MMTF fields as JSON, N, C-alpha, C and O atoms, coordinates in Angstrom:
{
  "mmtfVersion": "1.0.0",
  "mmtfProducer": "UNKNOWN",
  "numBonds": 247,
  "numAtoms": 248,
  "numGroups": 62,
  "numChains": 1,
  "numModels": 1,
  "chainsPerModel": [1],
  "groupsPerChain": [62],
  "chainIdList": ["A"],
  "bondAtomList": [4, 2, 8, 6, 12, 10, 16, 14, 20, 18, 24, 22, 28, 26, 32, 30, 36, 34, 40, 38, 44, 42, 48, 46, 52, 50, 56, 54, 60, 58, 64, 62, 68, 66, 72, 70, 76, 74, 80, 78, 84, 82, 88, 86, 92, 90, 96, 94, 100, 98, 104, 102, 108, 106, 112, 110, 116, 114, 120, 118, 124, 122, 128, 126, 132, 130, 136, 134, 140, 138, 144, 142, 148, 146, 152, 150, 156, 154, 160, 158, 164, 162, 168, 166, 172, 170, 176, 174, 180, 178, 184, 182, 188, 186, 192, 190, 196, 194, 200, 198, 204, 202, 208, 206, 212, 210, 216, 214, 220, 218, 224, 222, 228, 226, 232, 230, 236, 234, 240, 238, 244, 242],
  "bondOrderList": [1, 1, 1, 1, 1, 1, 1, 1, 1, 1, 1, 1, 1, 1, 1, 1, 1, 1, 1, 1, 1, 1, 1, 1, 1, 1, 1, 1, 1, 1, 1, 1, 1, 1, 1, 1, 1, 1, 1, 1, 1, 1, 1, 1, 1, 1, 1, 1, 1, 1, 1, 1, 1, 1, 1, 1, 1, 1, 1, 1, 1],
  "groupList": [{"groupName": "MET", "atomNameList": ["N", "CA", "C", "O"], "elementList": ["N", "C", "C", "O"], "formalChargeList": [0, 0, 0, 0], "bondAtomList": [1, 0, 2, 1, 3, 2], "bondOrderList": [1, 1, 2], "singleLetterCode": "M", "chemCompType": "L-PEPTIDE LINKING"}, {"groupName": "PRO", "atomNameList": ["N", "CA", "C", "O"], "elementList": ["N", "C", "C", "O"], "formalChargeList": [0, 0, 0, 0], "bondAtomList": [1, 0, 2, 1, 3, 2], "bondOrderList": [1, 1, 2], "singleLetterCode": "P", "chemCompType": "L-PEPTIDE LINKING"}, {"groupName": "THR", "atomNameList": ["N", "CA", "C", "O"], "elementList": ["N", "C", "C", "O"], "formalChargeList": [0, 0, 0, 0], "bondAtomList": [1, 0, 2, 1, 3, 2], "bondOrderList": [1, 1, 2], "singleLetterCode": "T", "chemCompType": "L-PEPTIDE LINKING"}, {"groupName": "LYS", "atomNameList": ["N", "CA", "C", "O"], "elementList": ["N", "C", "C", "O"], "formalChargeList": [0, 0, 0, 0], "bondAtomList": [1, 0, 2, 1, 3, 2], "bondOrderList": [1, 1, 2], "singleLetterCode": "K", "chemCompType": "L-PEPTIDE LINKING"}, {"groupName": "VAL", "atomNameList": ["N", "CA", "C", "O"], "elementList": ["N", "C", "C", "O"], "formalChargeList": [0, 0, 0, 0], "bondAtomList": [1, 0, 2, 1, 3, 2], "bondOrderList": [1, 1, 2], "singleLetterCode": "V", "chemCompType": "L-PEPTIDE LINKING"}, {"groupName": "GLU", "atomNameList": ["N", "CA", "C", "O"], "elementList": ["N", "C", "C", "O"], "formalChargeList": [0, 0, 0, 0], "bondAtomList": [1, 0, 2, 1, 3, 2], "bondOrderList": [1, 1, 2], "singleLetterCode": "E", "chemCompType": "L-PEPTIDE LINKING"}, {"groupName": "ALA", "atomNameList": ["N", "CA", "C", "O"], "elementList": ["N", "C", "C", "O"], "formalChargeList": [0, 0, 0, 0], "bondAtomList": [1, 0, 2, 1, 3, 2], "bondOrderList": [1, 1, 2], "singleLetterCode": "A", "chemCompType": "L-PEPTIDE LINKING"}, {"groupName": "ILE", "atomNameList": ["N", "CA", "C", "O"], "elementList": ["N", "C", "C", "O"], "formalChargeList": [0, 0, 0, 0], "bondAtomList": [1, 0, 2, 1, 3, 2], "bondOrderList": [1, 1, 2], "singleLetterCode": "I", "chemCompType": "L-PEPTIDE LINKING"}, {"groupName": "ASP", "atomNameList": ["N", "CA", "C", "O"], "elementList": ["N", "C", "C", "O"], "formalChargeList": [0, 0, 0, 0], "bondAtomList": [1, 0, 2, 1, 3, 2], "bondOrderList": [1, 1, 2], "singleLetterCode": "D", "chemCompType": "L-PEPTIDE LINKING"}, {"groupName": "GLN", "atomNameList": ["N", "CA", "C", "O"], "elementList": ["N", "C", "C", "O"], "formalChargeList": [0, 0, 0, 0], "bondAtomList": [1, 0, 2, 1, 3, 2], "bondOrderList": [1, 1, 2], "singleLetterCode": "Q", "chemCompType": "L-PEPTIDE LINKING"}, {"groupName": "ARG", "atomNameList": ["N", "CA", "C", "O"], "elementList": ["N", "C", "C", "O"], "formalChargeList": [0, 0, 0, 0], "bondAtomList": [1, 0, 2, 1, 3, 2], "bondOrderList": [1, 1, 2], "singleLetterCode": "R", "chemCompType": "L-PEPTIDE LINKING"}, {"groupName": "SER", "atomNameList": ["N", "CA", "C", "O"], "elementList": ["N", "C", "C", "O"], "formalChargeList": [0, 0, 0, 0], "bondAtomList": [1, 0, 2, 1, 3, 2], "bondOrderList": [1, 1, 2], "singleLetterCode": "S", "chemCompType": "L-PEPTIDE LINKING"}, {"groupName": "LEU", "atomNameList": ["N", "CA", "C", "O"], "elementList": ["N", "C", "C", "O"], "formalChargeList": [0, 0, 0, 0], "bondAtomList": [1, 0, 2, 1, 3, 2], "bondOrderList": [1, 1, 2], "singleLetterCode": "L", "chemCompType": "L-PEPTIDE LINKING"}, {"groupName": "TYR", "atomNameList": ["N", "CA", "C", "O"], "elementList": ["N", "C", "C", "O"], "formalChargeList": [0, 0, 0, 0], "bondAtomList": [1, 0, 2, 1, 3, 2], "bondOrderList": [1, 1, 2], "singleLetterCode": "Y", "chemCompType": "L-PEPTIDE LINKING"}, {"groupName": "GLY", "atomNameList": ["N", "CA", "C", "O"], "elementList": ["N", "C", "C", "O"], "formalChargeList": [0, 0, 0, 0], "bondAtomList": [1, 0, 2, 1, 3, 2], "bondOrderList": [1, 1, 2], "singleLetterCode": "G", "chemCompType": "PEPTIDE LINKING"}, {"groupName": "HIS", "atomNameList": ["N", "CA", "C", "O"], "elementList": ["N", "C", "C", "O"], "formalChargeList": [0, 0, 0, 0], "bondAtomList": [1, 0, 2, 1, 3, 2], "bondOrderList": [1, 1, 2], "singleLetterCode": "H", "chemCompType": "L-PEPTIDE LINKING"}, {"groupName": "TRP", "atomNameList": ["N", "CA", "C", "O"], "elementList": ["N", "C", "C", "O"], "formalChargeList": [0, 0, 0, 0], "bondAtomList": [1, 0, 2, 1, 3, 2], "bondOrderList": [1, 1, 2], "singleLetterCode": "W", "chemCompType": "L-PEPTIDE LINKING"}],
  "groupTypeList": [0, 1, 2, 3, 4, 3, 5, 6, 4, 7, 8, 0, 7, 9, 10, 0, 1, 8, 8, 6, 11, 4, 6, 8, 7, 0, 6, 5, 12, 13, 7, 10, 10, 3, 7, 8, 5, 14, 12, 9, 9, 12, 8, 11, 14, 9, 5, 12, 5, 15, 6, 5, 4, 9, 9, 10, 4, 9, 10, 16, 12, 11],
  "groupIdList": [1, 2, 3, 4, 5, 6, 7, 8, 9, 10, 11, 12, 13, 14, 15, 16, 17, 18, 19, 20, 21, 22, 23, 24, 25, 26, 27, 28, 29, 30, 31, 32, 33, 34, 35, 36, 37, 38, 39, 40, 41, 42, 43, 44, 45, 46, 47, 48, 49, 50, 51, 52, 53, 54, 55, 56, 57, 58, 59, 60, 61, 62],
  "secStructList": [7, 7, 2, 2, 2, 2, 2, 2, 2, 2, 2, 2, 2, 2, 6, 1, 7, 6, 6, 7, 7, 2, 2, 2, 2, 2, 2, 2, 2, 2, 2, 2, 2, 2, 2, 2, 2, 2, 2, 2, 2, 2, 2, 6, 6, 7, 7, 7, 7, 2, 2, 2, 2, 2, 2, 2, 2, 2, 2, 2, 2, 7],
  "xCoordList": [-55.171, -55.248, -56.754, -57.633, -56.945, -58.488, -58.887, -58.108, -60.202, -60.77, -60.567, -60.293, -60.718, -60.583, -59.202, -59.073, -58.106, -56.733, -56.603, -56.038, -57.112, -57.001, -57.615, -57.003, -58.853, -59.574, -58.796, -58.8, -58.138, -57.382, -56.111, -55.756, -55.464, -54.255, -54.868, -54.3, -55.846, -56.424, -56.683, -56.279, -57.432, -57.709, -56.456, -56.379, -55.427, -54.195, -53.513, -52.987, -53.56, -52.832, -53.682, -53.125, -54.976, -55.789, -55.593, -55.738, -55.253, -55.088, -53.726, -53.461, -52.918, -51.455, -51.497, -52.469, -50.515, -50.481, -50.354, -49.917, -50.788, -50.804, -49.341, -49.135, -48.362, -46.98, -46.266, -45.037, -46.893, -46.25, -45.664, -46.284, -44.421, -43.683, -43.99, -44.619, -43.492, -43.587, -42.912, -43.405, -41.774, -41.057, -41.72, -41.568, -42.478, -43.393, -44.404, -44.595, -45.094, -46.13, -45.589, -46.24, -44.388, -43.838, -43.471, -43.644, -42.955, -42.542, -43.805, -43.789, -44.848, -46.087, -46.648, -47.102, -46.637, -47.025, -46.174, -46.686, -44.912, -44.014, -44.277, -44.29, -44.483, -44.716, -46.061, -46.205, -47.049, -48.46, -48.193, -48.601, -47.471, -47.251, -46.587, -46.986, -45.571, -44.943, -45.808, -45.695, -46.684, -47.614, -48.607, -48.871, -49.151, -50.073, -49.369, -49.991, -48.167, -47.492, -47.32, -47.528, -46.965, -46.858, -48.097, -48.058, -49.282, -50.492, -50.872, -51.404, -50.602, -51.018, -50.099, -50.575, -48.874, -47.968, -48.548, -48.541, -48.99, -49.604, -50.842, -51.046, -51.658, -52.904, -52.658, -53.413, -51.59, -51.189, -50.264, -49.666, -50.146, -49.308, -47.816, -47.097, -47.32, -45.912, -45.187, -44.244, -45.607, -45.012, -43.741, -43.523, -42.892, -41.553, -41.683, -42.415, -40.894, -40.878, -40.035, -39.179, -40.261, -39.539, -38.052, -37.313, -37.58, -36.145, -35.544, -34.423, -36.189, -35.756, -35.663, -34.715, -36.59, -36.542, -35.354, -34.675, -35.115, -33.974, -32.624, -31.693, -32.567, -31.291, -31.093, -30.016, -32.22, -32.018, -31.637, -30.792, -32.282, -31.98, -30.517, -29.812, -30.039, -28.556, -27.664, -26.667, -28.032, -27.152, -27.176, -26.163, -28.319, -28.403, -27.616, -27.052, -27.541, -26.844, -25.373, -24.64, -24.892, -23.428, -22.69, -21.474],
  "yCoordList": [23.53, 22.287, 21.844, 22.582, 20.636, 20.271, 20.229, 20.002, 20.472, 20.518, 19.294, 19.382, 18.113, 16.859, 16.662, 16.144, 17.137, 17.075, 18.074, 17.76, 19.235, 20.299, 19.768, 19.822, 19.254, 18.73, 17.624, 17.551, 16.767, 15.711, 16.196, 15.691, 17.201, 17.82, 18.572, 18.418, 19.258, 19.911, 18.931, 19.115, 17.739, 16.667, 16.13, 15.951, 15.87, 15.314, 16.172, 15.71, 17.468, 18.434, 18.474, 18.513, 18.463, 18.617, 17.389, 17.493, 16.179, 15.015, 14.898, 14.03, 15.773, 15.845, 16.443, 17.117, 16.236, 16.841, 18.402, 18.927, 19.052, 20.509, 21.074, 22.201, 20.279, 20.799, 20.319, 20.293, 19.918, 19.393, 20.615, 21.675, 20.415, 21.472, 21.433, 20.516, 22.511, 22.633, 21.379, 20.762, 21.048, 19.869, 18.578, 17.685, 18.409, 17.232, 17.21, 16.158, 18.304, 18.38, 18.118, 17.409, 18.662, 18.396, 16.962, 16.375, 16.412, 14.932, 14.121, 13.206, 14.451, 13.585, 13.768, 12.794, 14.957, 15.207, 14.403, 13.784, 14.408, 13.772, 12.223, 11.602, 11.619, 10.182, 9.917, 8.928, 10.802, 10.531, 10.478, 9.523, 11.533, 11.599, 10.329, 9.8, 9.907, 8.738, 7.446, 6.61, 7.298, 6.251, 6.331, 5.338, 7.515, 7.722, 7.429, 6.824, 7.818, 7.537, 5.995, 5.482, 5.26, 3.905, 3.138, 2.199, 3.606, 2.967, 3.233, 2.351, 4.445, 4.754, 3.79, 3.221, 3.655, 2.724, 1.26, 0.592, 0.824, -0.489, -0.598, -1.568, 0.428, 0.506, 0.416, -0.208, 1.057, 1.095, -0.031, -0.025, -1.02, -2.227, -2.037, -2.77, -0.977, -0.751, -1.367, -0.777, -2.552, -3.237, -3.858, -4.058, -4.173, -4.786, -6.287, -6.666, -7.071, -8.504, -8.573, -7.714, -9.621, -9.871, -9.907, -9.32, -10.59, -10.62, -9.257, -9.022, -8.391, -7.025, -6.27, -5.509, -6.441, -5.72, -6.242, -5.47, -7.535, -8.042, -7.524, -7.238, -7.421, -6.814, -5.406, -4.989, -4.676, -3.175, -3.045, -2.223, -3.879, -3.802, -4.238, -3.617, -5.202, -5.593, -4.402, -4.099, -3.761, -2.546, -1.479, -0.828, -1.295, -0.185, -0.587, 0.29, -1.871, -2.325, -2.451, -2.515, -2.491, -2.752, -1.42, -1.415],
  "zCoordList": [45.975, 46.616, 46.732, 47.177, 46.311, 46.333, 47.75, 48.676, 47.868, 49.11, 49.986, 51.183, 49.314, 49.999, 50.653, 51.762, 49.847, 50.367, 51.516, 52.564, 51.314, 52.37, 53.692, 54.759, 53.558, 54.73, 55.378, 56.607, 54.666, 55.202, 55.968, 57.033, 55.351, 56.064, 57.369, 58.449, 57.284, 58.552, 59.574, 60.722, 59.189, 60.123, 60.789, 62.004, 59.882, 60.417, 61.461, 62.474, 61.138, 62.061, 63.452, 64.549, 63.291, 64.501, 65.402, 66.62, 64.791, 65.592, 66.24, 67.072, 65.837, 66.45, 67.801, 68.143, 68.57, 69.944, 69.742, 68.718, 70.842, 70.81, 70.721, 70.272, 71.151, 71.175, 69.962, 70.015, 68.83, 67.714, 67.014, 66.923, 66.518, 65.9, 64.392, 63.863, 63.739, 62.218, 61.618, 60.674, 62.213, 61.659, 61.851, 61.017, 62.94, 63.176, 62.115, 61.506, 61.825, 60.817, 59.453, 58.685, 59.072, 57.805, 57.612, 56.544, 58.694, 58.703, 58.413, 57.591, 59.065, 58.903, 57.508, 56.909, 56.975, 55.599, 54.65, 53.717, 54.876, 53.942, 53.956, 52.894, 55.131, 55.28, 54.592, 53.872, 54.813, 54.171, 52.731, 52.07, 52.151, 50.71, 50.102, 49.065, 50.82, 50.378, 50.393, 49.496, 51.443, 51.438, 50.293, 49.613, 50.087, 48.973, 47.61, 46.737, 47.423, 46.129, 45.994, 44.895, 47.018, 47.079, 46.682, 45.887, 47.311, 47.023, 45.565, 44.891, 45.08, 43.602, 42.698, 41.716, 43.052, 42.245, 42.266, 41.232, 43.302, 43.441, 42.58, 41.85, 42.692, 41.905, 40.383, 39.637, 39.981, 38.518, 38.137, 37.061, 39.043, 38.633, 38.599, 37.92, 39.386, 39.424, 40.582, 41.109, 40.996, 42.181, 41.751, 40.556, 42.679, 42.435, 42.884, 43.799, 42.132, 42.439, 43.678, 43.888, 44.549, 45.799, 45.601, 46.39, 44.55, 44.279, 44.062, 44.513, 43.43, 43.113, 44.4, 44.591, 45.279, 46.595, 47.42, 48.097, 47.358, 48.08, 47.538, 48.29, 46.218, 45.655, 46.128, 46.553, 46.03, 46.393, 47.894, 48.248, 48.789, 50.197, 50.351, 51.147, 49.688, 49.8, 49.377, 50.033, 48.309, 47.895, 48.965, 49.222, 49.588, 50.663, 51.889, 52.544, 52.245, 53.384, 53.196, 54.182, 51.959, 51.753, 51.504, 51.311]
}
């Protein structure tokens, strides 16, 4: 793991409450990973049109 990533993970864990569980830490890591993936997709021009997002949401809700 690159040092920058390792340091970011350590910092994230240190900012969490002392009673944070392993599940809490894993959830936070998962959320951070998904946010980073989304930002990378935006940077590479892989965004979705508004109409496509609306169609996907409708499928999820039905």
